[in-house]
TORTI-54436 format. One line per field, with one value per residue: residue in one letter; residue number from 1; x, y negated, z of N, C-alpha, C in turn. Coordinates in Angstrom, 2 decimals, padded with zeros to 5 digits, always signed. Last residue first. Example, Ala and Ser with C-alpha at 12.3 -4.5 7.8 and 13.67 -1.06 7.14 Angstrom:
BEGIN
tidren	S; A
vodren	2; 1
nx	+012.85; +013.19
ny	+002.25; +005.69
nz	+007.08; +007.80
cax	+013.67; +012.30
cay	+001.06; +004.50
caz	+007.14; +007.80
cx	+012.90; +013.20
cy	-000.03; +003.30
cz	+007.87; +007.80
***
This chain:
BEGIN
tidren	I; E; I; I; Y; R; E; Y; A; N; I; V; C; T; D; G; A; K; D; E; R; P; F; Q; R; G; Y; N; M; H; V; H; G; H; V; F; Y; R; P; H; Y; T; E; I; L; K; N; F; V; D; F; G; K; H; C; M; D; E; G; D; H; L; G; L; A; P; S; H; T; V; L; I; D; F; G; R; H; L; K; I; K; L; F; L; K; R; V; R; R; K; M; Q; S; E; T; Y; Q; N; V; G; Q; K; Y; R; Y; S; G; G; L; G; L; I; R; I; G; N; F; T; Y; I; D; D; E; I; C; T; C; G; E; P; P; Y; K; E; Y; K; D; D; H; N; G; H; V; Y; L; V; P; V; G; I; M; T; V; L; F; S; L; Y; E; P; K; L; D; G; C; S; V; V; L; D; I; D; E; Y; D; E; K; R; F; F; D; W; L; M; K; S; E; E; D; A; V; F; L; I; K; M
vodren	196; 195; 194; 193; 192; 191; 190; 189; 188; 187; 186; 185; 184; 183; 182; 181; 180; 179; 178; 177; 176; 175; 174; 173; 172; 171; 170; 169; 168; 167; 166; 165; 164; 163; 162; 161; 160; 159; 158; 157; 156; 155; 154; 153; 152; 151; 150; 149; 148; 147; 146; 145; 144; 143; 142; 141; 140; 139; 138; 137; 136; 135; 134; 133; 132; 131; 130; 129; 128; 127; 126; 125; 124; 123; 122; 121; 120; 119; 118; 117; 116; 115; 114; 113; 112; 111; 110; 109; 108; 107; 106; 105; 104; 103; 102; 101; 100; 99; 98; 97; 96; 95; 94; 93; 92; 91; 90; 89; 88; 87; 86; 85; 84; 83; 82; 81; 80; 79; 78; 77; 76; 75; 74; 73; 72; 71; 70; 69; 68; 67; 66; 65; 64; 63; 62; 61; 60; 59; 58; 57; 56; 55; 54; 53; 52; 51; 50; 49; 48; 47; 46; 45; 44; 43; 42; 41; 40; 39; 38; 37; 36; 35; 34; 33; 32; 31; 30; 29; 28; 27; 26; 25; 24; 23; 22; 21; 20; 19; 18; 17; 16; 15; 14; 13; 12; 11; 10; 9; 8; 7; 6; 5; 4; 3; 2; 1
nx	+118.60; +114.95; +112.83; +109.58; +107.82; +104.98; +103.92; +105.61; +107.70; +107.76; +110.88; +112.41; +115.27; +117.25; +117.99; +115.17; +113.51; +110.46; +108.39; +105.92; +103.73; +101.90; +098.88; +096.69; +094.88; +095.32; +096.14; +097.04; +099.91; +101.10; +104.38; +105.98; +109.16; +111.21; +114.29; +115.72; +118.36; +120.96; +121.83; +122.88; +124.63; +122.80; +119.94; +120.03; +120.29; +118.58; +116.07; +116.58; +116.31; +113.87; +111.36; +107.94; +104.78; +103.38; +102.69; +101.87; +100.14; +100.62; +102.91; +105.53; +106.11; +108.01; +107.99; +110.77; +110.91; +109.16; +110.30; +112.23; +115.00; +118.09; +119.28; +121.78; +124.13; +126.86; +130.02; +132.53; +132.91; +134.04; +132.11; +130.00; +131.61; +131.75; +128.85; +127.14; +127.04; +124.77; +122.49; +122.29; +121.53; +119.12; +117.45; +117.47; +116.11; +113.84; +113.10; +112.19; +111.42; +112.48; +110.04; +108.16; +106.15; +104.85; +106.08; +109.02; +109.30; +110.60; +113.20; +116.25; +118.44; +121.21; +122.40; +124.27; +125.96; +126.80; +128.30; +127.03; +126.26; +127.03; +125.67; +126.25; +124.18; +122.07; +120.45; +120.52; +120.50; +119.53; +118.27; +118.11; +115.02; +114.29; +114.47; +112.66; +113.57; +113.64; +111.29; +109.32; +109.10; +108.29; +106.71; +108.44; +110.62; +114.40; +115.55; +117.28; +118.05; +118.39; +120.01; +117.84; +115.51; +112.59; +112.49; +114.05; +113.57; +110.67; +110.50; +111.76; +109.74; +107.68; +108.85; +108.41; +106.19; +106.95; +108.07; +110.75; +111.80; +113.59; +114.94; +116.35; +118.09; +117.83; +115.07; +114.41; +112.35; +110.01; +108.05; +109.10; +107.40; +104.84; +102.60; +099.98; +100.85; +103.55; +103.48; +100.52; +100.34; +102.57; +102.22; +102.88; +105.38; +107.43; +109.97; +111.64; +113.85; +116.06; +118.11; +120.56
ny	-099.28; -099.75; -100.48; -100.53; -102.27; -103.42; -105.54; -107.69; -108.63; -109.84; -110.66; -111.64; -110.92; -113.55; -114.62; -116.73; -115.48; -113.57; -111.38; -109.37; -110.03; -113.42; -115.10; -115.49; -113.75; -113.70; -112.50; -110.16; -110.42; -113.16; -114.69; -113.18; -111.98; -111.61; -111.04; -111.21; -109.56; -110.24; -113.70; -116.14; -118.39; -120.80; -120.01; -118.92; -121.67; -123.16; -121.65; -121.84; -124.62; -124.98; -122.70; -122.91; -123.09; -122.07; -124.19; -126.21; -124.98; -123.93; -121.02; -119.35; -118.33; -121.08; -123.30; -122.73; -118.94; -117.69; -116.20; -114.28; -112.76; -111.57; -111.58; -109.25; -109.52; -112.36; -113.53; -112.64; -112.51; -114.93; -116.97; -116.15; -117.32; -119.70; -120.33; -120.60; -123.03; -123.89; -122.18; -123.79; -126.56; -125.76; -125.67; -128.23; -129.55; -128.28; -126.72; -123.89; -121.08; -119.69; -120.86; -124.00; -126.10; -125.71; -125.42; -125.25; -122.10; -119.24; -116.44; -115.27; -114.27; -112.50; -110.43; -107.74; -106.21; -102.58; -100.72; -099.38; -102.39; -105.19; -108.43; -111.34; -113.70; -114.73; -111.65; -109.15; -106.76; -103.09; -100.79; -099.49; -101.27; -104.59; -106.24; -107.93; -110.68; -111.68; -110.75; -112.19; -113.90; -113.49; -115.18; -115.91; -112.86; -112.22; -109.44; -106.01; -102.85; -099.33; -096.48; -093.54; -092.02; -092.15; -092.13; -094.10; -096.50; -096.14; -097.08; -099.56; -101.18; -100.60; -102.06; -104.75; -105.58; -107.87; -110.30; -109.45; -107.87; -104.91; -102.17; -099.02; -096.86; -094.67; -092.25; -089.56; -089.09; -089.95; -087.73; -086.27; -087.52; -089.26; -090.97; -092.57; -094.53; -095.63; -095.69; -096.10; -098.28; -100.73; -103.71; -106.70; -108.30; -105.69; -103.92; -101.91; -099.07; -098.52; -096.01; -095.77
nz	+083.07; +083.59; +086.41; +087.51; +090.24; +092.42; +093.53; +091.42; +089.69; +086.91; +084.76; +082.00; +080.22; +078.64; +076.26; +076.90; +078.67; +078.50; +080.49; +082.41; +083.49; +083.75; +084.84; +083.92; +085.07; +088.47; +090.81; +090.60; +090.94; +092.64; +092.90; +094.90; +092.84; +090.09; +088.21; +085.35; +083.71; +082.56; +082.80; +081.78; +083.09; +082.25; +082.01; +084.87; +086.17; +085.53; +086.59; +089.32; +089.36; +089.84; +091.20; +091.31; +093.31; +095.29; +096.76; +095.27; +092.38; +089.70; +089.81; +087.35; +084.96; +084.72; +085.79; +087.61; +088.72; +091.58; +094.65; +095.47; +093.28; +091.46; +088.66; +087.39; +086.51; +086.82; +086.76; +087.74; +090.08; +090.91; +090.16; +092.16; +094.39; +093.74; +093.82; +095.87; +096.72; +094.79; +095.52; +098.01; +097.02; +095.63; +097.86; +098.48; +096.64; +096.15; +099.79; +101.31; +103.66; +105.60; +108.29; +108.19; +107.22; +103.56; +101.48; +099.41; +097.56; +099.30; +099.44; +098.41; +096.10; +095.04; +092.27; +091.21; +088.69; +088.28; +089.38; +091.43; +092.64; +094.22; +095.07; +096.21; +098.37; +099.26; +100.48; +100.73; +103.22; +103.09; +105.56; +107.83; +108.84; +108.33; +111.54; +113.38; +114.02; +111.28; +109.99; +110.37; +108.17; +105.49; +103.74; +101.71; +101.77; +101.17; +099.62; +099.98; +098.75; +099.80; +098.49; +098.71; +099.89; +100.03; +102.44; +103.56; +102.25; +102.73; +105.46; +105.33; +103.75; +105.92; +107.97; +106.95; +104.42; +102.31; +101.11; +098.40; +096.35; +096.95; +095.27; +095.11; +093.01; +091.33; +090.77; +090.45; +092.06; +092.59; +092.53; +094.72; +096.98; +096.77; +098.69; +099.35; +100.93; +099.58; +096.82; +095.88; +097.40; +097.76; +099.67; +098.10; +097.69; +095.90; +094.18; +091.60; +090.89; +088.84; +086.93; +084.50
cax	+119.30; +116.13; +113.39; +110.77; +107.86; +106.02; +103.57; +104.30; +107.79; +107.21; +109.92; +111.82; +114.13; +117.05; +118.36; +116.49; +114.07; +111.63; +108.26; +107.14; +104.07; +102.26; +100.23; +097.55; +095.34; +094.57; +095.71; +095.57; +099.15; +100.60; +102.90; +105.46; +107.56; +110.89; +112.88; +115.61; +117.17; +119.88; +121.88; +122.70; +124.77; +124.44; +120.77; +119.88; +121.22; +119.77; +116.39; +116.68; +117.62; +114.16; +112.57; +108.97; +105.52; +103.70; +103.12; +102.94; +099.85; +100.82; +101.81; +104.81; +105.67; +108.05; +107.78; +109.95; +111.41; +109.62; +109.92; +111.20; +114.60; +116.52; +118.91; +120.45; +123.55; +125.83; +128.68; +132.58; +132.21; +135.05; +133.03; +129.66; +131.19; +133.09; +129.80; +127.63; +127.70; +126.20; +123.24; +122.46; +122.59; +120.50; +117.81; +118.04; +117.50; +114.72; +113.07; +113.20; +110.76; +112.33; +111.70; +108.47; +107.03; +104.51; +105.00; +108.54; +109.21; +109.41; +112.13; +114.76; +118.18; +119.93; +122.38; +122.55; +126.03; +125.69; +129.07; +127.17; +125.87; +127.63; +125.88; +126.34; +125.21; +123.23; +120.52; +121.67; +119.83; +120.77; +118.39; +118.44; +116.14; +114.05; +114.90; +112.42; +113.54; +114.46; +112.60; +109.48; +109.60; +109.27; +105.90; +107.85; +109.83; +113.18; +115.62; +116.31; +118.20; +117.16; +119.76; +118.60; +116.92; +113.41; +111.85; +114.16; +114.91; +111.51; +110.01; +112.50; +110.93; +107.47; +108.38; +109.94; +106.32; +106.74; +106.71; +110.17; +111.70; +112.44; +115.14; +115.33; +118.17; +118.74; +115.24; +115.47; +113.63; +110.82; +107.74; +109.17; +109.14; +105.18; +103.86; +100.14; +099.86; +103.12; +104.44; +101.57; +099.59; +101.92; +102.64; +101.82; +104.15; +107.25; +108.66; +111.41; +112.61; +115.78; +116.69; +120.09
cay	-099.94; -098.75; -101.14; -099.83; -102.34; -102.10; -104.33; -107.65; -107.37; -110.30; -109.59; -111.83; -110.65; -112.72; -113.42; -116.81; -116.80; -113.66; -112.47; -109.61; -109.31; -112.56; -114.91; -116.47; -113.31; -113.87; -114.02; -109.83; -110.27; -111.89; -114.84; -114.10; -111.54; -112.04; -110.29; -112.40; -109.53; -109.07; -112.42; -114.90; -116.84; -120.82; -120.75; -117.98; -120.01; -123.63; -121.86; -120.77; -124.38; -125.54; -123.68; -122.32; -123.62; -121.40; -122.96; -126.33; -125.42; -124.78; -121.67; -120.08; -117.28; -119.77; -123.40; -123.74; -120.17; -117.69; -117.10; -114.17; -113.91; -111.08; -112.05; -109.20; -108.75; -111.46; -113.58; -112.97; -111.43; -114.21; -116.69; -115.94; -115.55; -119.20; -120.47; -119.10; -122.19; -124.20; -121.89; -122.60; -126.26; -126.36; -124.17; -127.12; -129.60; -128.05; -128.07; -124.48; -122.17; -118.74; -120.22; -122.52; -125.65; -126.32; -126.34; -125.38; -123.68; -120.14; -117.63; -115.34; -115.82; -112.30; -111.93; -108.07; -107.27; -103.69; -101.92; -098.59; -100.99; -104.44; -106.89; -110.56; -112.82; -115.74; -113.02; -109.52; -108.08; -104.49; -101.66; -098.94; -100.46; -102.88; -106.43; -106.80; -109.77; -111.62; -110.15; -111.34; -114.32; -112.32; -114.46; -116.76; -113.69; -112.61; -110.70; -106.99; -103.96; -100.57; -097.82; -094.16; -091.75; -091.77; -091.05; -092.62; -095.87; -096.22; -095.72; -098.52; -100.73; -100.25; -100.44; -104.21; -104.92; -106.83; -110.18; -110.06; -109.24; -105.90; -103.44; -099.88; -097.96; -094.83; -093.63; -090.45; -088.36; -090.82; -088.80; -085.96; -087.64; -087.32; -090.65; -091.20; -093.94; -095.71; -095.39; -094.85; -097.01; -099.71; -102.20; -106.01; -108.80; -106.94; -104.11; -103.02; -099.63; -099.35; -096.74; -095.98
caz	+082.64; +083.44; +085.06; +087.12; +088.70; +092.05; +094.05; +092.28; +090.69; +087.82; +085.43; +083.26; +080.55; +080.00; +076.27; +075.86; +078.73; +078.15; +079.66; +081.78; +084.29; +083.02; +085.34; +083.52; +083.65; +087.18; +090.83; +090.86; +089.59; +092.70; +092.19; +094.97; +093.00; +091.41; +088.68; +086.13; +084.03; +081.73; +083.26; +080.87; +083.19; +082.49; +081.13; +083.85; +086.66; +085.33; +085.23; +088.68; +089.75; +088.32; +091.10; +090.93; +092.33; +093.98; +097.39; +095.99; +093.56; +089.90; +089.81; +088.81; +085.88; +084.13; +084.38; +087.03; +088.09; +090.20; +093.86; +095.71; +094.09; +092.21; +089.62; +087.79; +085.72; +087.53; +086.75; +086.59; +089.85; +091.16; +089.38; +090.80; +094.26; +093.93; +092.71; +095.57; +097.76; +094.66; +094.36; +098.28; +097.92; +094.85; +096.84; +099.56; +096.93; +095.17; +098.76; +100.55; +102.65; +103.97; +107.69; +108.57; +107.97; +105.06; +101.68; +100.93; +097.64; +098.66; +100.02; +098.68; +096.67; +095.92; +093.07; +091.77; +089.84; +088.17; +088.13; +089.89; +092.64; +093.11; +095.63; +095.08; +097.60; +098.92; +100.44; +099.83; +102.92; +102.70; +104.36; +106.96; +109.15; +107.71; +109.99; +113.34; +115.04; +112.23; +109.88; +111.31; +109.50; +106.02; +104.89; +103.08; +100.88; +102.11; +100.09; +099.82; +099.17; +099.58; +099.25; +098.01; +099.79; +098.59; +101.91; +104.34; +102.04; +101.11; +104.99; +106.19; +103.32; +104.64; +108.11; +107.25; +105.96; +102.50; +101.62; +099.53; +096.07; +097.50; +095.53; +095.50; +093.93; +091.91; +091.19; +089.33; +092.40; +092.75; +091.54; +093.56; +096.69; +096.67; +098.59; +098.38; +101.16; +100.82; +097.52; +095.19; +097.89; +097.04; +099.37; +098.27; +098.14; +095.95; +095.07; +092.33; +091.33; +089.89; +087.46; +086.02
cx	+120.43; +117.24; +114.57; +111.76; +109.43; +106.50; +104.61; +104.07; +106.69; +107.11; +109.28; +110.93; +113.51; +115.33; +117.94; +116.73; +115.41; +111.96; +110.11; +106.98; +105.84; +103.05; +101.01; +099.20; +096.58; +095.31; +094.91; +095.38; +097.73; +099.55; +102.12; +104.60; +106.88; +109.68; +112.92; +114.31; +116.85; +118.60; +121.04; +122.51; +124.65; +124.96; +122.26; +120.37; +121.11; +120.49; +117.67; +116.93; +117.77; +115.64; +113.23; +110.41; +107.06; +104.59; +103.50; +103.73; +101.77; +100.64; +101.80; +103.44; +105.18; +107.66; +107.70; +109.37; +110.38; +110.32; +110.39; +110.31; +113.09; +116.25; +117.76; +120.26; +121.98; +124.99; +128.05; +131.02; +131.98; +134.26; +133.94; +131.09; +130.65; +132.69; +130.84; +128.57; +128.02; +127.31; +124.61; +123.19; +123.06; +121.82; +119.23; +118.71; +118.33; +115.97; +113.69; +112.47; +112.03; +111.63; +111.10; +109.71; +107.37; +106.09; +104.08; +107.27; +108.70; +109.63; +111.72; +114.15; +116.56; +119.46; +121.11; +122.95; +124.52; +125.52; +127.90; +127.71; +126.17; +127.16; +126.09; +126.63; +124.78; +124.46; +121.89; +121.02; +121.06; +120.32; +119.40; +118.84; +116.74; +115.47; +114.44; +112.84; +113.64; +114.83; +113.54; +110.81; +110.05; +109.70; +106.73; +107.22; +109.30; +112.29; +114.45; +116.22; +116.89; +117.94; +118.46; +118.65; +117.76; +114.91; +112.36; +113.64; +115.18; +112.79; +110.45; +111.97; +111.86; +108.87; +108.11; +109.65; +107.88; +107.12; +106.52; +108.60; +110.89; +112.63; +113.77; +115.51; +116.62; +118.90; +116.62; +115.52; +115.04; +112.34; +109.09; +108.80; +109.41; +106.68; +104.12; +101.38; +100.05; +101.98; +104.31; +102.64; +100.32; +101.35; +101.81; +102.59; +102.99; +105.83; +109.00; +110.21; +112.57; +114.33; +116.63; +118.64
cy	-098.74; -099.16; -099.77; -100.36; -101.50; -102.23; -103.43; -106.23; -106.82; -108.87; -109.94; -110.99; -110.90; -112.20; -112.41; -115.04; -116.73; -115.11; -112.78; -110.88; -109.34; -111.56; -113.31; -116.18; -114.25; -113.85; -114.62; -111.73; -110.68; -111.90; -113.36; -114.55; -112.95; -111.17; -111.20; -111.30; -110.49; -109.12; -111.33; -113.70; -115.94; -119.41; -120.51; -118.92; -119.14; -121.92; -122.20; -120.41; -122.88; -124.71; -123.99; -123.10; -122.91; -122.01; -122.01; -125.20; -125.32; -125.76; -123.21; -120.78; -118.39; -118.63; -121.83; -123.52; -121.17; -118.78; -116.94; -114.86; -113.31; -112.44; -111.95; -110.29; -109.01; -110.70; -112.36; -112.88; -111.42; -112.59; -115.46; -115.49; -115.24; -117.60; -119.82; -119.34; -121.07; -123.43; -122.28; -121.81; -124.60; -125.94; -124.47; -125.82; -128.62; -128.14; -127.38; -125.72; -123.26; -119.79; -119.48; -122.25; -124.19; -125.95; -126.47; -126.22; -124.06; -121.58; -118.32; -116.62; -115.33; -114.04; -112.17; -109.40; -107.69; -104.99; -103.00; -099.85; -100.57; -103.12; -106.06; -109.28; -111.97; -114.80; -113.99; -110.98; -108.48; -105.59; -102.75; -099.77; -099.53; -102.54; -105.13; -106.46; -108.21; -111.10; -110.46; -110.28; -113.18; -113.03; -113.58; -116.27; -114.82; -113.09; -111.52; -108.51; -105.14; -101.92; -098.25; -095.73; -092.29; -091.64; -090.76; -091.60; -094.57; -095.74; -095.57; -097.30; -099.69; -100.02; -100.10; -102.31; -104.22; -106.13; -108.69; -109.88; -110.24; -107.03; -104.26; -101.46; -098.84; -096.01; -093.76; -091.57; -089.07; -090.23; -089.84; -086.99; -086.96; -087.84; -089.36; -090.85; -092.27; -094.58; -095.17; -094.56; -096.01; -098.48; -101.27; -104.26; -107.99; -107.37; -105.26; -103.22; -101.21; -099.75; -097.44; -096.58
cz	+082.02; +082.56; +085.10; +086.16; +088.83; +090.72; +093.57; +092.36; +091.33; +088.60; +086.87; +083.89; +081.95; +079.78; +077.55; +076.20; +078.29; +078.59; +079.01; +080.86; +083.74; +084.06; +084.65; +083.95; +083.37; +085.98; +089.53; +091.06; +089.54; +091.48; +092.23; +094.26; +093.52; +091.74; +090.21; +086.87; +085.19; +082.18; +082.38; +081.57; +082.36; +082.45; +081.08; +082.63; +085.44; +085.56; +084.85; +087.30; +089.21; +088.52; +090.06; +091.35; +092.56; +092.99; +096.42; +096.41; +094.25; +091.14; +089.94; +088.72; +087.10; +085.20; +084.01; +085.75; +088.05; +089.81; +092.48; +094.83; +094.60; +093.21; +090.09; +089.01; +086.06; +086.34; +087.15; +086.05; +088.50; +090.44; +089.52; +090.09; +093.17; +093.46; +092.73; +094.19; +097.09; +095.61; +094.63; +097.04; +098.01; +095.62; +096.32; +098.87; +097.45; +095.40; +097.48; +099.61; +102.15; +103.24; +106.45; +107.93; +108.27; +105.96; +102.60; +100.74; +098.80; +098.40; +099.02; +099.09; +096.65; +096.24; +093.50; +092.65; +090.14; +089.25; +087.75; +088.71; +091.26; +093.32; +094.38; +095.50; +096.66; +098.91; +099.98; +099.29; +101.91; +102.47; +104.04; +105.70; +108.04; +108.25; +109.87; +111.72; +114.75; +113.37; +110.80; +111.33; +110.39; +107.34; +105.67; +103.56; +101.90; +101.35; +100.60; +100.05; +099.17; +099.95; +098.43; +098.66; +099.14; +098.64; +100.61; +103.30; +102.81; +101.40; +103.58; +105.61; +104.10; +103.87; +106.81; +107.36; +106.32; +104.13; +101.57; +099.74; +097.47; +097.29; +095.78; +095.82; +093.71; +093.04; +091.74; +089.67; +091.28; +092.55; +091.54; +092.44; +095.28; +096.11; +098.32; +097.88; +100.45; +101.35; +099.09; +096.26; +097.42; +097.41; +099.14; +098.54; +098.45; +096.42; +095.64; +092.95; +092.49; +089.66; +088.55; +086.10
***
């Protein structure tokens, strides 16, 4: 199974120069946030597979104009072909606005998921907008990661932790791939494909 992850910046290969034949083997598309709703609606229509998403810190417009034909997986576990995907969008709070959380608020969100995680016997992919604290995050408040994501990884050992928010063009100190124990950590900036 192939999953296409997208985040933060609309890919010209998927938007301006889209060719359906390049994505015939994609089974699922997952957005890690901060993308235009029209872009996600375009992907679900043109690729013709389910598109899942979490909110980025710049996705306030989704309240009025959600991506058509797509499924929000915020605070939920979505199972696709046996793969359990847990979604937690938003960024660290750095100003007033929706889709921004303090560490305590994100911990509360995670606590509320305990029963769902237990019923699903864990999860295979953790999808977030922000990175984990000390793992692909930045030093400024805007790009600070959540420590509770580290705890989710340490407790449940998902195969993948995929996030956005930290753009690859910010500099070389932001890696594309990493490891946290048994978990493969991926920055999905623009587009990234994994095969399970």
